[in-house]
N, C-alpha and C positions, 0 to 999 in steps of 0.2 A: 196172511204173511206173504211176503214177497220171496222170490227165489234166493234172496240174500239172507233169508231167515229173520227178517225184520217186519214190523208192522207197516202197513201201507202208508201211514202218516209220516214216517221218517224221511227227512230230507237231507240230514247230515249225520256223520259219524265222527265221534270224538274219541281218540285212541290214547290210552296211556302208553308210555314207552317201555320201561323196564318190566319184563315178565309178560308183556303183551305182544310187542313188536320185536323186541330183542331179548336175548338170554342174559342180559347184563344184570339181572337180579342176582344171579350167582356170583358175578364179580363184585357187585355192591356188598353182598353178604360177606365175602371173603375180606374185602377192604375194611368193613366194620369190625369183624372178628379181630383182625390184626391190630387195628387201632385200639378197640376196647380192651383186648387181652393185655396189650402192653401197658395201658393205663392201670388196669386193675392189679397186674403184677407188681408194678412200681409202688402202688398204694397199699396192697394187702400182703405182699410177699409171695413166696412160692406156693402157698396153699390157697391162692385166689380162686373164685369160682368163675370159669371162663364164660365168654359170651357164646351163646348157642346160635350157630349161623342158620338154624331152621326156626326153632321156636322163638327165641329172642327177636330175631330178625323180622319174623312175620307179625309178632305182637307189638313190637315197639318202634320199629324204624321203617318198615316197608310202606312206601308211598307217601311218607311224610317229608317236609322240607328238612334239610340236613340238621340244622340247629334244633328243631323240634324233636328229631330222632334221638340226638344227644341227650336232650332234657328227659325224654320219656324213658329211655333205657336206664340212665343213671337214677332216676327217681325210683324205678323198680328195685334198685339195689340200696335205696335209702341214701343216695349220694347227691349232694347239691354243690355245684360248682359256680364260681362267679360268672356272670354273663360274658364279660370281656368286651372287646371292640371288634368291629367287622374286619380290621386289619391286623388283628393278633396273629403272631407267627404260629405255625403248626406245632411248635414245642411248648406252647402256653397251656397250662392246665385250667383252661376256661372253656365254656361251652362253644365259643367261637373258634378257639384254638384247636380243640379236639375235632371239631367239624372240619376244619382246614386240613388237619393231619389225615383225616379219612379221605378227603378229596384228592389230596396229594398222592396217596397210595392207589386210589382208584384210577387216577389218570395214568400212572405208570403201568397199571394192568392193561388199560385200554390200548395204550401205545404199543404194548407188547403183543397186541393181536387178541385181546380178550373180549372182542365184540362179535357176537354172531346174531344173525336175525333168524326168526322163526319163519321158515319158507311158507307154511300155511297162512300165516298172518299177512305176509306181503302178496300172496296170491288173492287173498280175500279183499285186501285194500284196493288192489287194482281192479277187481270185480266190482267193488262198490263205486269206484270212479267211472268205470265203464257203464255202470247203471245210472249214472247222472247225479249221484249224491256227492255233496261236498264233504271234505275231510279235514280234520285238525289233529295235531298231536298235542296232548296235554300232559305235562310231566313236571314234577317238582325239581327235577335235575337241572343244574346249571350247565351241564355238559350235554344237553339234548342235541343241540345242533351239530356238534362234533361227532356224536354217535350216529345221527342220521347220515351225515356225509360218509362215515366209515363204512356204512352198509349200502351206500348209494340209494338212499330212500328219501332224501330231502324233497325232490320234486313230487312226491306222492301226497303232499299235504298243502292245502290252501292257506292254512295259518298255523302258527305255533305259539302256544302259551306254555312257557316253561319257567324254570326258576329265575332266569334272567328277566323275562318279561314280567313275571309276577312281582319281582322286586321294583322294577321300573314303574309299574302301575299301582304298587301298594296293595297287592292282593294277598289275602291270607291263604295258607296252604290247605291241602286236603287234611282232614274230612270236610272242611268247608267247601262248599260247591263253587265258590267264586272263580277259580280257574276254568272250570268247565263252562260256567255261564258266560265268562268273557270270550271263550273260544266260540260258543254258539252266537254270541253277539257279532264277533268278527265275521262269521259266515253268514250273518243276516237272517238267522233262523231263531224261532222261539225254542226254549228248553223242551217244550212238549213235542217238538218235531225233530229232536236230536237224540241219538242213541249213544250211550257211554259204554266203553269197553275197558274193563279194569280187572286186574288180578289181585289187588290189594283190598283188604277189609276196609281201609280208610277210603278207598276209591268207591266202594259200594255205598258207603254212608253218604259220600258226596253226591253220588248219583241220585239216591233217594231223597236227600235234603233239597236238591235242586229241582226236584219234580220233572225229571227228564222223561221222554217218551218211552224209552226202553234202556234197561241196564243189563248188560251182558257181563257175567263173571267168567274169567278165564282161569280154570283151575289147573295150575302147574305143580302144586305141592300137596294134593289131596285134601283140600279144604272146601270141597263143594258145599257141604251142608252150612259152613260158616259164611260163605259167600252169599247163599240164599238168605240166611238169617240176617245179614246186613244189608240186604236190599236188592240182590240180583233178581231179575225177572226170568233169566235162563242162565244155565252154567254149561260151558263147554270146555273141553281139554285142549282144543285147537280151533282157531277161528275158521279154518277151512271147513269144519264140521257144520257151520251154519249155512253154507252156500249149497245150492243145487249142483250136484257133481257135473251135470252137463254144461254148466256155466263157468266151471273153473278152468283155469289155464292148465295145460298138460305140464307135468314136472319135467324138468330137463333130465 
């Protein structure tokens, strides 16, 4: 293993955004809860069963493209909505409309200053680049670039495969490994020479299915065993835990 905590064969690192680089998983969960609770209240009345911002978020929407998250959660409640069209307004009771409603609320929270980076992750990514490895950010979010700009992290990545790029290229979302495979291809490396860094179970599955050289699970919510069961080679609570302390940048 190298001083970065990675096998010697690794040439590139592919990082998920929400929950790995930024604390936006909390912001996403709050936006989902607001959206689903409003929908369920209107549908079922005051006695509706609320969306659980921890259990439901982790099981049904974390790491998935927005529309897939809508379908998965509603299916768990036995609800099926019309698919709708990509340009459905946010007040439409369709899969696309509900997804747009969530995104509208997420953007409001981001603009209100709801984005914070994990300092340990940024230090680790800088150490990775200083060590000569290439880097990519791989996210299902269509707001990935705006979020990276908000935390001044866009220059830390050689390529970006997010929800916008995936739509342009026709890539399926996680747990399909296609977004990570596309990022590795952009960086000019084989999957076996790339490491995946993810906090979502769907991301673990994508890393395993893509036969990547190393899969790092980042445990932010106490699900280390589940991350390992879904494909993690190792699990840490902070990316800085992977690196040799002597090689890390001092904290400000």
